[in-house]
C-alpha positions in Angstrom: 36.2 187.8 191.9 37.5 186.8 188.1 36.1 186.7 184.7 36.0 182.8 183.4 38.3 182.7 180.5 37.0 182.0 177.2 37.9 178.3 176.1 39.2 178.6 172.2 39.7 175.4 169.6 41.7 176.7 166.4 41.8 174.1 164.1 44.1 174.4 161.5 46.8 171.9 159.8 49.3 174.4 160.8 50.3 175.4 164.2 52.0 178.5 164.0 48.5 179.9 163.3 47.0 178.2 166.2 50.0 179.9 168.2 49.7 183.5 166.8 46.2 183.1 167.8 47.3 182.2 171.0 49.9 184.6 171.5 47.6 187.8 170.4 44.5 186.9 172.9 46.8 186.5 175.5 48.8 189.5 175.0 45.4 191.6 174.6 44.1 190.5 178.3 44.9 187.1 179.0 41.2 186.1 179.1 41.8 183.1 176.7 42.7 179.7 177.1 43.6 178.5 173.2 44.0 174.8 172.2 45.3 174.4 168.4 44.2 170.9 166.8 45.8 170.0 163.7 43.4 167.2 162.8 40.0 166.8 161.7 38.6 163.7 163.4 40.8 164.7 167.0 38.7 168.3 166.9 35.7 166.3 166.1 36.7 163.8 169.2 37.3 166.8 171.3 34.2 168.7 170.1 31.8 165.6 171.6 33.5 165.7 175.1 34.2 169.2 175.4 32.4 172.9 174.8 34.3 175.1 174.2 32.9 179.2 173.6 34.4 179.6 170.1 35.4 177.6 167.2 38.0 178.8 164.9 38.3 177.0 161.6 41.0 176.7 158.8 38.6 176.2 155.3 41.0 174.0 154.0 41.8 171.0 156.7 44.0 168.2 155.7 41.4 165.7 155.3 38.5 167.6 154.6 37.3 171.3 154.9 35.4 173.5 156.5 31.7 173.1 155.0 32.5 169.3 155.3 33.3 169.6 158.9 30.6 172.0 159.7 28.4 169.5 158.5 29.8 166.6 160.5 29.1 169.1 163.4 25.4 169.1 162.5 25.3 165.3 162.0 26.5 164.6 165.2 24.4 167.4 167.1 27.6 168.9 168.3 26.5 172.3 169.2 29.1 175.2 169.6 28.1 178.8 170.2 30.4 180.6 167.9 32.4 179.3 164.9 34.6 181.7 162.8 35.9 179.9 159.6 38.7 181.7 157.6 40.3 181.3 154.2 42.0 183.2 151.4 40.5 186.3 150.3 38.4 186.5 146.9 36.1 183.3 148.0 32.8 184.8 148.0 31.3 181.5 147.4 33.0 179.8 149.9 32.1 182.2 152.3 28.6 182.0 151.7 28.6 178.4 151.8 30.0 178.2 154.9 27.9 181.1 156.7 25.0 179.0 155.4 26.5 176.1 156.9 26.4 177.3 160.5 29.7 179.5 160.6 28.5 182.3 162.8 31.5 185.0 160.8 34.1 184.1 158.1 37.2 186.0 157.9 39.1 186.5 154.4 42.8 186.3 155.7 45.4 184.0 156.7 46.6 185.7 159.5 46.8 185.1 163.0 46.7 188.2 163.9 43.6 189.1 161.7 42.4 186.2 163.5 42.7 187.4 166.9 41.5 190.8 165.5 37.9 189.2 164.9 37.5 187.2 167.7 38.3 190.3 170.3 35.8 192.3 168.3 33.4 189.8 168.5 34.0 189.0 172.4 34.5 193.1 173.3 30.5 193.4 172.4 
């Protein structure tokens, strides 16, 4: 019997990041389904209808930052098992705030490969 694939939403204004994450994860073992979402409102709507295993969220979204997004998730009582927020290096205050607002992990990078590595590390435990 095959293992169920993990559903991952990558919320990023740049589709290249979700594409890089998807490509890296599929090349690793194919155990992931990655959906790229570029808009804050669309992401909230999709999260209210389905429950992914993981949400990967860029800190700076077009219409909101990750902190606002995390607060909106909480306000709407949308539960997600894991949330990885990523953004530029040297932003310790953003990292701390994101973790306090509900992020599971904060990754200091803009590299799709680095984000995929954080995902693989998280799920290989």
